[in-house]
N, C-alpha and C positions, 0 to 999 in steps of 0.2 A: 763558625765564621759565616757572615751573611754577605751577599753580593747584591748591589742595586743595579738593575737594568733600566736605564732611562728609556722612556717611550721614543725619544728622538733617535737614540742609538739603535733601538730595535728596528724602526722603520727604515733607517738608512741601510742597515744590514739587509733587511728584506728586499729593498730596491736593488741592491747590488746582486743578490742571489737571483732575482728575477731576470736581470740583464744577462747574467752568466748562463742561466737555463735557456734563454732565448737564443744566445749566440752558440751555445755548445749542446744543442739538443741531440736527440738520437740520430739525426741525419738520414731520414728516410727519403730525401729528395727535395728539389727546389719547390715543389708544390705543397710541402707540408706546412700546416699552420698550427700555431700553438694557441688554442682557444682560451685556456686558463692555466694559471699556475697556482697550485695549492701552497699556501704559506702556513707553516706550522705556527700556532699561537705562541707568543713569547712566554718565557718562564714566569711563574708568579713573582710579582715584584717583592723582593726581599732586600732589606737595607743593611748595609755594613754596620755592625755593632762598633761603636767608637772605642778606641784604644785608651783614651784618657777622657776624664770629665773635668770641666772647669765651671766655677760658679760665677754668676753675675748678680751681685746683691743690689736690690732696689729697696731702700729704706724710706718709708713714709715719714716725712718731716712735716707734721701738722700739730696744731695746738693740743689735740687729743692724744697724741703719741708721746710728746715730750715727758710727761710724768712717769712713763715706764722706766726711765733711767735717770730719774731725778735724784738729787742729793738726799741721802737718808733712806732711799729705797733698798729693798733686800737684794736687788740685782738679778732676778731670774731672767729678765728680758735680755740683758747684755750677756749673761752666761750662755743662754740658749743660742744667741746669734754667733758668739765666738766658737762654741762647741761645734755647731753645724759647719761653719765656714772653715774652721781649722782642718777638718777632715779633707776638704777639697784642696786646701793649701798643702797638706801633707803629700797629696798626689803629685802636685807640681807647684813649687814655691813661686809666689809672685804672679800666679795666673788669675787670681780673683779680680774681677772688675767691680767697681763701687759706684753706685748712682744714688741720687736723692730724688724722691718723687713727691709731688703735691699737685700744683696746677699744671705741671709738665714733668719731664724727665731731665735731670741735670747730672753731669759727671760730678762725683764728690771731690775729685782732685787730690786725694790722699792715697797713701799705700795701705796695704792690709796691716802692716806693723803699726802705722800711726793710728789706725782704727782701734787696734787692740790696746794700745798704750793710753788712749784718751779716756780720762775718768768718766766723762759723760759723752757718749757717742753723738748725741744730738747737737753738741756744740760745733761739730764738723759740718753741720748742715746750714748753719746761719748764713743768711744772705743769698740762699739758693731757692728761688721760687717764692710763692705766696703760701705761707703756712696756715692761712685761714681757710683754704679751699683745697679739696682733693678731687681731681678729675679722673676717676677710675677708668672711664671709657678710653681716654687718651693714654693713660698709663698702661693698660693691658694691651692696647693696640701696638704701642711702641715696643713693649717687652716681647710680645709674640712675633712681631714682624722682624725683630733683630736677632732672633734665636737661630743658631746654626747647629749642625750635628755636633754632639759632644759638649754643648753648653746647657747649663741648667739655670734658668731665671729664678731667683729666690727673693720674693717680695715679703717684707715684714710690715704688717699693717693691722689696723683694727677693723678694716673693711667697712667703715662707716662713711657712706656716701655724703659728700658735702661740697656743693658748688655755690657760686655766688647767689643763686636764686632760691636755694632750699629753705632759708630762714623765713621766706615769705610764703611758703607753700604748706599745705596741710600734710600730716604724716601719710595719709592715704595716697596723695598725689606723688610724694617723694618715693614711696615704696613702689608704686606703679612705674614710675620713671626709671628707677634703678633696675627693675626686672627687665624692662624692655631694652635698656642700654646694654646690660650684660649679655642678653641674647643676641643682639645685633653685633656686638663687639666680638664675641667668640665665634659666631656662626662661620665666618670665612676661614677660620683656622682649625676647625675641629677635625678635619680629615687627616691632618698631618701632625697635630700637636695635642698633648694631654696636660692635665692639671691635677696635681695632688694638693689638697687643702688640709693643713694641719691646724688643729685648735690647741692653744696653750693658754695657761693662766699665769699672770705675773703681777707683782706688786705695783700698784699705781698710787702715786703721791703727788697731788697737784690739783690743777683746775680741769674739770670735765666740761665739755661743751655739748649739750644736748642738741637734738635736731632743730628745736625751735629757738635756738640762740640763748645767750646769757650764760656765762661760765659759772660753775658751781664747784666749791671745794670738795674733794673726795680723797680718802686715804683707805686703801684696802685692795683686795684682789680684783682683777678685771681680766676678761678674755682678750686675747689677741691671736693673730693668725699668721701662718707662714704658707704662702702659695708658691709651690714649686712647679715650674713650667718647662717643658722640653719637647723636642720632637718625639714621636712614638718610639723610635729605635733607641734614642738616648734615655728616655724614661724607662723603657724595658731594661736597659743595661743598668740604670741606677737602682731599680727595684729588684732585679732578679739575677744579675751577673755576680757570681761569688767574689770576683776581684774588686767589686765596688761595695761589698757588704758593709764596710765601715762607714760609708757615706749615708746609709739608709737606716741607721739605728735611731729612728725618730722617737720611739717610745722612751729612749734614754735621755731625751732633752728635758731640762728642768721645766716643770709645769705642763708637760705633755698631757693632753686629755683625750683627743679623738682625731679621726681623719676621715676624708671622703675622697674618692678617686673619680675624676671626670674623664671619660674617654669615649670615642665614637666607635670603638672596636667591637661592636655588637656582633659582627660576623666572624669573630675570632673563635672559630670552632676548636675546642681543645682536643689534644690527643687522648684517645681512650681505647681500651682493649679488654676483653674478657680474660681473666686469669684462670687458665684451664686446670692448673694443678694446685690451686689454693687449698690450704688445710680446712678452711671454713666452708668450702663448697659442699652442697648436699644434693644428691642425685647424680645422674650421669648425662653427659653431653659431649660433643666434640665439634671442632670447627668444620664448617661445610666443606665438602671436597672442592667445590668450585672456587671458594674464597682461598682455600689452601694453595691452589694452583697460582692464584694471582698475587697473594701476599700472605705468607704463612705466619708472619710475625705480628700482624694486627688482626684481632679476632672480633668481628662485628656480627657474624652469622653463625648460628648453632644448628646442629641437626642430630638425629639419633638421640633424642632427649627422653630420659626416663626419670620418673620421680624416685625419691629416696625410699628404699624398701621399708624402713621403720616408720618414718613420719608421714610418708606419702606426699611430702612437700618437695619444693625445689628451691635451692639457694645458689645464686650466681655471684661470683666475686668479680667486680669490675674496677679496673685501674683507670683513673682519670687525672690528667695533668691540669691542675687549677693554678699553676704558677703564673699564668698570664692574667689572672684576675685578682687585682690588688684590693682585697676585701678582708675584713676581720676574720681571723681564723675561726672564731666561734660561729661566724655566719656560714663559712664554707663547710664546716663539719656538722652543721645542724640539718637533719633530714627535712625539717620544716621549711628550709630555704629552697626546696626543690618541689616541682610538680612532677608526678610520675603518671603516665598514661599507659594502661595495660588492660586488655580484655581478660587476662587471667588473674587479675587482682594482685599483681606484684606491688610490694611496698619496699621502701628503703629502710632496712632493719637498723643499719648503723653506718657511719662514715668515720674512717680512721685516717688521720694524717700519717702517711706511710710512703716513703720513696722507694720505688722498685727499679730494678735494672731495665725494665721496659721503658722507663721514662715518665712514670706517673707520680703524682704527689699525694693522692688520696685513694684509699680503697673503699668502694661502695659495696655493701652486701645487699643484694636484691633478693627478696624471698616471697614465695606464695605458698599457702597451705594446700591448695588444690589445683595443680597445673592441669589444664584442659587436654593438651596434647592434640595432635592432628592438624595438618594444614600449616599455612604460613601466618604468623602473627608477629606484632611488633611491641617493643617496650620503648617508650619515648620519655626522656628525662630532661627537664628544663630547669635552669638556675634562675630564680626570680630576681628581677631588677626592681628595687624599691627606692623611691625618693619621695620625701626627704628621709634620711635616717633620723632616728629618735633624737640624737644629740643636737642636730640642727633645729629641730622643732622646739626643743627645750631651751636652746640658747637664744632663740629669736624673741624680740620684743618690738611692739609698735609705739612704746612710750618709754623714753629714757630720761624723762625730765626730773625724776626724783632720785638722787643718789642715796637717799636714806631708805629706799624701798628694799624689802628683803631679797628680791631677786636681782637687784642691780649688779651685784658682784659676779653674777653668772650669765648675764644676758648682753646681747649686742643688738642695737637698733637695726632692723631691716635685714638681718642675716638670711632669713628664709627667702625673701624676695631676691636678694643678691645672688644666692646660690641657685635658686629656681630658674633664674634667667640663664645661668650658665648651663644647667641641666637641659633646658629646652634647646639650647644650641647644640649640645652633644647628642641629644636624643629627640630629634624633631618629630619622629613618628610615635613618640611616647611608648616605645617598646617596653613590655613588662617582663621580659626575660633577656638574659645575656646570651644564651645559646640553647640549642636542642641537640641532644645526642640520641642515637637510635640503635637498638639491637633487634635483629631478626631471628626468630625461632621457627624452625621448619622441620616437621617430622616426616 
């Protein structure tokens, strides 16, 4: 259970305490003066995890989206939409809110049951907005500003930027514009809200409208995207709370391909501790006496270190909680995803997904063939933060004018610029790591 201490509440409480201290001081006489009052810093701000989650669907109704649920299509798009939203509806029937987006955001004006029963969901969007243009800056601003705790904004879109002016612009100008717009749109919201972007593939049957205008017929597979947005606490609950596990089975959605998580939580230092009695440990060491006095259950400092008698090497087992980092498991468990800094030549031998009673999700084996011994030294481990992931680079194109091109079925116009603008907002300092954890060795 998490508790949120608002700054206003804290300062009001501090003021009352100060007044009480002044009025009820130790009473050494009328000449006594209180020069200062020490105010204890407030507890770290932690936010209440929501008890329930509700979805707010934002369905892009544009010319390039209609063919995903056209007559004769195989229906992956509609199936994925229903499968995702039904899990939210199962939590609380009738809670899902439905909106249409294109040149603005409009209430769909129907119930979830009507959405499910409609053979072509895009018929429910007729007469709502201008389907020729999609203003993503306005759409994302509206979605993000309207989100409350416990709400998940769910945008179904092809993420192709198209305003009234784009047909008269070059591809280079359009891509530069969308990157800037996404950065400025997300920047005010990054401290409190996160975005999970899913890539899916679905059958497309109809007219495709390239960036330079002029519709062209196309029948085949095309990428589309689900952008899930929520406050940080709600997103953490969606992705990590066991009671919402059924809501986050994204890999089971029809046509699911890849994902990328955008968050500003670069200072989210994970829990970690040396596992002193692990079977794969080699050599001898123990928690430092000083640390044992302060907190015996978290081991970051080792002393009385001795190399293994047979190998002369040293192996330390380290438990790390990576649950707060929504990354592919293959990335988290790959030693190449980390930088390790050590004067003694420690390397990450292997990483195993393993949940331990101490609260970790992965076990790291750190090993060195020739520990130096003597004095104080450190081991620093950093998880690399890379953008763009390979799938975004491979999906991006600057030319979508030819539906007969080999890569047309797998690419989206301007996806790299679109997502890079969002990444710049969430990572303005261009940090290349998510965190640094440190161990101290002292003989």
